[in-house]
C-alpha positions in Angstrom: 2.6 24.7 -91.0 3.8 26.2 -87.8 0.7 28.5 -87.6 -1.6 25.5 -88.0 0.0 23.7 -85.1 -0.2 26.8 -82.9 -3.9 27.3 -83.8 -4.6 23.6 -83.2 -2.9 23.7 -79.8 -4.7 26.9 -78.9 -8.1 25.4 -79.8 -7.4 22.2 -77.9 -6.2 24.2 -74.9 -9.3 26.4 -75.1 -11.6 23.4 -75.3 -9.8 21.8 -72.3 -10.2 25.0 -70.3 -13.9 25.3 -71.2 -14.4 21.7 -70.2 -12.7 22.2 -66.8 -14.8 25.3 -66.2 -18.0 23.5 -67.1 -17.1 20.6 -64.8 -16.4 23.0 -62.0 -19.7 24.7 -62.4 -21.6 21.5 -62.6 -20.1 20.2 -59.3 -20.6 23.6 -57.7 -24.3 23.6 -58.7 -24.6 20.0 -57.4 -23.1 21.0 -54.1 -25.3 24.0 -53.7 -28.4 22.0 -54.7 -27.6 19.3 -52.1 -27.1 22.0 -49.5 -30.4 23.7 -50.4 -32.2 20.3 -50.4 -30.8 19.5 -46.9 -31.8 23.0 -45.7 -35.3 22.5 -47.1 -35.6 19.1 -45.3 -34.6 20.8 -42.0 -37.3 23.5 -42.6 -39.9 20.8 -43.3 -38.9 19.0 -40.1 -39.2 22.2 -38.1 -42.6 22.9 -39.7 -43.8 19.4 -38.8 -42.6 19.9 -35.2 -44.3 23.2 -35.1 -47.6 21.6 -36.3 -47.3 18.9 -33.7 -46.7 21.5 -31.0 -49.7 23.5 -32.1 -51.9 20.4 -31.9 -50.5 19.6 -28.5 -51.2 23.2 -27.3 -54.7 23.1 -28.6 -55.3 19.7 -26.9 -54.0 21.1 -23.6 -56.1 24.2 -24.0 -59.2 22.2 -24.5 -58.4 19.9 -21.6 -57.9 22.9 -19.4 -61.1 24.4 -20.6 -63.0 21.2 -19.9 -61.5 20.9 -16.4 -62.4 24.5 -15.6 -66.0 24.1 -16.9 -66.7 21.2 -14.4 -68.4 22.3 -11.3 -66.6 20.8 -8.2 -69.9 20.6 -6.2 -71.4 18.2 -8.8 -68.4 15.9 -8.3 -69.0 15.8 -4.6 -72.7 14.9 -5.0 -71.8 12.0 -7.2 -69.3 10.6 -4.7 -71.9 10.5 -1.9 
C-alpha cells in the first residue's frame, strides 16, 4: 500500500511539473511572438517611410530636371 501511495504521489508530482513547464514554454513563446510581431511592424513602418522618401526623391529629381531644361531666355521673351 505504501508503494502505491509513493507511485501515485510521484506521478501527480511529475504531471504537475510537466504542466508547469508547458505553461512556461507557452508564455515564453507568446512573449517572443509578440516581440517579433512588434519588430516586424517597425520594419514595415521603416519600409513605408523608405518608399515615401524614394517617391519624394524621384519627384524632386524630376522637378530639378524640368527646371534645368527650361531655357531662361524663353522666359524673358514671354514677359515682354
